[in-house]
C-alpha positions, 0 to 999 in steps of 0.5 A: 863052252863059255864065250870068248872073253867071259873068263878072267885069269882066276877062271882060266886057272881054275878051269885048266886045273880041273881039266888036268885032274881029269886027265883031259888036258896034259903038260908038255915036259918042262915047257910050262905048256899044256895040250888037249888029248887029240880027242878032246881037241876034235871035240872042242873044235866041233863045239866051237864051230857050232857056237857061232864065235869060231870066227872071233876065236880064230881071229883072236888067235891069229892076232895074238901069233902075229904079235908074237912073231913080230916081237920075236923078230928083233930076238932072232938076231940077237944074243937070245935067239936060241931061246926064242928059236925053241919058243917058236918051235912050240908055236909052229902049228899055231903059226901055221894054223893063224897062216891058214885063217887068213883065208878067211879072216877080215883083213887076212891078206895084209895080216898074212904078209905080216905073219910070213915076213916076221917068221922068215928068220925061224924058217931059215935057222930051223932049215925049214926052207920049203915050208917057209918058202910055200907059206910065203908064196901063198901069202903073197898069192892071197894079197893084191898085187899092190906096192904096199910096204907089207908086200915089199917085206914079204917079197923080200922073204920069199927072195931070201928063201928062194936064194937059200933053196938055190932057186935063183931065178926065182928069187931074183924075180921076187927080190926085183919086184920087192926092190921096185917097191922099196924104191917107189916108196922110198924105204932105204933100208928095204932097199939096202937089205934087198940088194944084198940077196940080189947080189947073191942070187946074181952071182950065182947065176954067173952075173958078177957084174951085176952082183958087184953093182947090187953090193956096191950099192948096198954098202954105200947105202948101209953106210949112209944109213949107219946100220951096222947089221945091213953094213955086215951083210953088204960086206959079206956080199962083196966078200963072196964076190972077190971069193968066187973070183979068186981075190982071197987076199981081198975076201979075207979081211972083208969076212974078218969085218963082218965077223967083228960087226956080228960080234959087236951086234950080238948076232950068234947067227951071223957070227957062225955064218961069217966064221964059216965064209971066213973058213972057206977063204982060209981053206982057198989060202991053204990055211987048213989049220985056221979053217978047222978052228973057225969051223969048230967055233961056227959048228958050236955056235950053231949047236947052241942056238939050234940053227940046223941050216948053218950047222948043215953048212959047217958039216959040209965045208968040214967034210970037204976040208977032211977029204 
């Protein structure tokens, strides 16, 4: 077994070619990726452990996958999000392995917080809420309770995931701690971001007055920052409050604004979510034909990018409309 860094690119290609020829490595479909046979993988793991280089190799593996998910994060809210979701599908086991290694890696607590925050949108889009929530809580438990930017973001991720799972009390606890840190360190964009799911969780628990306060502050801050993404999300929360309280004539144009902003940003999933919410407002107003058109477009987008979470939500609303 060669030491880490001993092989250049030409050597790696030569070794890989010989392994494929001996059927020790298998190419997976059209992805261009290779995998070891399970027995070979286990043997290689044993040899790595015996070599004394496992810590170095596993740490490099961790660093690579943190860099990967951090580079993927902005792409998961853009026009290429479908391709990036598919790429992260292939890396899922590697990401989980990297997360586990944070228990032993030097600086692993902070690195682990970065990892779970960066991969959060992947868990949500793929509907892997329970898994995403578990690893995020593990990362938070591993790290010291110091008010760092990384902890603030990871708490935000845990709160968002808990909110999607309907665990609103837990969501508020994580989000309130995240908001406190964001205010303490003066991270205005994070403040605006955290206020939005806090509004959703508060509304879900029947605390509409608190939800309105969070939504109003988020909207004001998003406008001050000139951030269209945060503006769209804040408008979405405000529209949800009006819809739940029966003011559909107010909610509908707000949702339309959300969809317009999402289209401008090229965020396909946010477009689908906006269309879904607009469809629910249309159903409430008795506009069934329009609702069907909106739901069909939302479903087409969800299927295109492979968002299981949004696709499931669209199907649930569609079933209610059919009934």
